C-alpha positions as CSV (number, residue, x, y, z in Angstrom):
1,X,63.6,29.3,7.4
2,X,64.6,25.6,7.6
3,X,68.1,24.6,8.2
4,X,69.4,21.7,6.1
5,X,70.7,20.1,9.3
6,X,67.5,20.2,11.4
7,X,67.0,17.0,13.4
8,X,63.7,15.5,14.6
9,X,63.0,14.9,18.2
10,X,63.4,11.2,19.3
11,X,60.3,9.2,18.8
12,X,58.4,7.6,21.7
13,X,59.4,4.2,20.3
14,X,63.1,5.0,20.2
15,X,63.0,6.5,23.7
16,X,61.2,3.4,25.0
17,X,63.7,1.1,23.4
18,X,66.5,3.1,24.9
19,X,64.8,2.8,28.3
20,X,64.4,-0.9,28.0
21,X,68.1,-1.3,27.1
22,X,69.1,0.8,30.0
23,X,67.0,-1.1,32.5
24,X,68.3,-4.4,31.2
25,X,71.9,-3.1,31.5
26,X,71.3,-2.1,35.1
27,X,69.6,-5.4,35.8
28,X,72.6,-7.4,34.4
29,X,75.1,-5.1,36.2
30,X,73.3,-5.7,39.5
31,X,73.5,-9.5,39.0
32,X,77.2,-9.3,38.2
33,X,77.8,-7.2,41.3
34,X,76.0,-9.7,43.5
35,X,78.3,-12.4,42.1
36,X,81.4,-10.2,42.5
37,X,80.6,-9.2,46.1
38,X,78.8,-12.3,47.2
39,X,76.2,-10.2,49.0
40,X,73.4,-8.0,47.7
41,X,73.6,-5.7,50.7
42,X,77.1,-4.7,49.6
43,X,76.1,-3.6,46.1
44,X,76.2,0.1,45.5
45,X,74.6,2.4,42.9
46,X,78.1,3.5,41.9
47,X,79.3,0.0,41.2
48,X,76.2,-0.9,39.2
49,X,76.3,2.3,37.1
50,X,80.0,1.9,36.3
51,X,79.5,-1.7,35.3
52,X,76.4,-0.9,33.2
53,X,78.3,2.1,31.7
54,X,75.5,4.6,32.6
55,X,75.5,7.7,34.7
56,X,74.1,7.9,38.2
57,X,71.7,10.5,36.9
58,X,70.4,7.9,34.4
59,X,70.1,5.4,37.2
60,X,68.0,7.7,39.4
61,X,65.8,8.6,36.5
62,X,64.6,4.9,36.6
63,X,65.1,3.8,40.2
64,X,65.3,5.4,43.7
65,X,68.0,3.1,45.0
66,X,69.3,-0.5,44.8
67,X,66.3,-2.0,46.7
68,X,64.0,-0.3,44.2
69,X,65.9,-1.8,41.3
70,X,65.7,-5.3,42.9
71,X,62.0,-4.9,43.6
72,X,61.4,-3.9,39.9
73,X,63.2,-7.0,38.7
74,X,61.3,-9.2,41.0
75,X,57.9,-7.7,40.2
76,X,58.5,-8.1,36.5
77,X,59.7,-11.7,37.0
78,X,56.6,-12.6,39.0
79,X,54.2,-11.0,36.6
80,X,55.8,-12.8,33.6
81,X,56.0,-16.1,35.5
82,X,52.4,-16.2,36.7
83,X,50.9,-17.3,33.3
84,X,53.5,-20.1,33.1
85,X,52.5,-21.3,36.5
86,X,48.8,-21.0,35.6
87,X,49.4,-23.2,32.6
88,X,51.2,-25.8,34.8
89,X,48.4,-25.7,37.4
90,X,45.8,-26.3,34.7
91,X,47.1,-29.8,33.9
92,X,44.6,-32.5,34.8
93,X,45.4,-35.7,36.5
94,X,44.8,-37.9,33.4
95,X,47.3,-35.7,31.4
96,X,49.8,-36.1,34.2
97,X,49.3,-39.8,34.4
98,X,49.7,-40.2,30.7
99,X,52.9,-38.2,30.7
100,X,54.4,-40.3,33.6
101,X,53.4,-43.5,32.0
102,X,55.3,-42.4,28.9
103,X,58.3,-41.3,31.0
104,X,57.7,-37.7,30.0
105,X,57.7,-34.7,32.3
106,X,54.6,-33.0,33.6
107,X,53.0,-30.9,30.8
108,X,54.0,-27.3,31.4
109,X,57.2,-28.1,33.3
110,X,59.5,-27.6,30.3
111,X,58.0,-24.1,29.8
112,X,58.6,-23.3,33.5
113,X,62.2,-24.4,33.5
114,X,62.8,-22.7,30.1
115,X,61.6,-19.5,31.7
116,X,64.2,-19.7,34.4
117,X,67.0,-20.8,32.1
118,X,66.5,-18.0,29.7
119,X,66.7,-15.5,32.6
120,X,69.3,-17.5,34.6
121,X,72.1,-15.0,34.2
122,X,70.4,-12.6,36.6
123,X,67.9,-14.8,38.4
124,X,70.5,-17.2,39.7
125,X,72.4,-14.4,41.6
126,X,69.2,-12.9,42.9
127,X,67.8,-16.3,44.1
128,X,71.1,-17.6,45.4
129,X,72.7,-17.3,48.9
130,X,74.0,-13.8,48.2
131,X,70.8,-12.5,46.7
132,X,67.4,-11.5,48.1
133,X,66.1,-14.2,50.5
134,X,62.6,-12.8,50.2
135,X,62.5,-13.3,46.4
136,X,62.1,-17.0,46.6
137,X,59.5,-16.6,49.2
138,X,57.5,-14.2,47.0
139,X,57.7,-16.7,44.2
140,X,56.4,-19.5,46.4
141,X,53.5,-17.3,47.6
142,X,52.5,-16.5,44.0
143,X,52.7,-20.2,43.1
144,X,50.6,-21.3,46.0
145,X,48.0,-18.6,45.4
146,X,47.8,-19.6,41.7
147,X,47.6,-23.3,42.3
148,X,45.3,-23.5,45.3
149,X,42.0,-22.8,43.6
150,X,42.7,-25.1,40.7
151,X,43.9,-27.9,43.0
152,X,40.5,-27.9,44.8
153,X,38.7,-29.1,41.7
154,X,37.6,-32.7,42.1
155,X,39.5,-33.2,45.4
156,X,38.3,-35.7,47.9
157,X,36.6,-33.5,50.6
158,X,38.3,-35.5,53.3
159,X,41.7,-34.4,52.0
160,X,41.0,-30.7,51.8
161,X,42.3,-29.9,55.3
162,X,45.6,-31.4,54.1
163,X,45.8,-29.3,50.9
164,X,47.4,-26.0,52.3
165,X,50.2,-27.8,54.0
166,X,50.7,-30.2,51.1
167,X,51.1,-27.3,48.6
168,X,53.5,-25.5,51.0
169,X,55.6,-28.7,51.2
170,X,55.5,-29.5,47.5
171,X,56.2,-25.9,46.3
172,X,59.0,-25.4,48.8
173,X,60.6,-28.7,47.7
174,X,60.4,-27.9,44.0
175,X,61.7,-24.3,44.6
176,X,64.7,-25.8,46.4
177,X,65.5,-28.1,43.5
178,X,65.0,-25.2,41.1
179,X,67.3,-22.9,43.0
180,X,70.0,-25.6,43.3
181,X,69.9,-26.1,39.5
182,X,70.0,-22.4,38.8
183,X,72.9,-21.6,41.2
184,X,74.7,-24.8,40.3
185,X,75.2,-23.7,36.7
186,X,72.3,-25.4,35.0
187,X,74.4,-28.3,33.8
188,X,71.4,-30.6,33.3
189,X,69.2,-29.8,30.3
190,X,65.7,-28.4,30.7
191,X,64.2,-31.7,29.6
192,X,66.3,-33.7,32.1
193,X,65.3,-31.4,35.0
194,X,61.7,-31.4,34.0
195,X,61.6,-35.2,34.2
196,X,63.6,-35.2,37.5
197,X,61.3,-32.6,39.1
198,X,58.2,-34.5,38.0
199,X,59.6,-37.8,39.3
200,X,60.6,-36.3,42.7
201,X,56.9,-35.4,43.4
202,X,56.1,-39.1,43.3
203,X,59.1,-40.7,45.0
204,X,58.4,-42.0,48.5
205,X,61.4,-42.5,50.9
206,X,60.7,-46.2,51.1
207,X,61.0,-46.5,47.3
208,X,64.7,-45.7,47.5
209,X,65.2,-48.7,49.8
210,X,62.9,-51.2,48.1
211,X,60.5,-50.8,51.0
212,X,57.4,-48.9,49.7
213,X,55.3,-47.2,52.3
214,X,51.6,-46.7,51.5
215,X,49.7,-44.0,53.2
216,X,45.9,-43.9,53.5
217,X,45.6,-40.1,53.1
218,X,41.9,-39.7,54.1
219,X,42.4,-41.9,57.2
220,X,45.5,-40.1,58.1
221,X,43.8,-36.7,57.9
222,X,40.9,-37.9,59.9
223,X,43.2,-39.1,62.7
224,X,44.7,-35.6,62.7
225,X,41.4,-33.9,63.0
226,X,40.3,-36.2,65.8
227,X,43.6,-35.9,67.8
């Protein structure tokens, strides 16, 4: 006999939505605790669950501990970011030149910066001084792995030995600027930062002092190989 008050079991969709909300609440609580303590290593499960208003049992149904929560956030970020980096890496030199000639940012750079701004509330604490120092390194490794194969296309063979170090230099520099913007409060607009980061890749130290320094890259690399 049916009861008039019988209830249906929660659907898979509603359970999944609840899980997504819980994980987001724990992610945001983690970021808030990093900011409050100034040090990720001081963040506890108790503090995160209290701030997220969930039980410890709920926390442990999703994550083993704080490092597992951190790893999950970083893994998700890297997976979501990779297609954005692939788009940026696919830009060809004529497109880049046209953008620079028009005083526009590199195609794809606005999408990249928008990605970080939309997630800045939790990425800034994680990528800042009190966060996980390995996170930025993981982002740089992903970027270099994604960009390297595309950067080889059409490259002067004499410059290839220079590529790995050049990408390490360029990606580290751009990552440093990105982290400074994120942790500094993102006062500049996405468009402004996209133009700035594009311009920084082409500024030579001498340009700042009206003393341009031209470097013959193939000749310089050859001298390195012969030394």
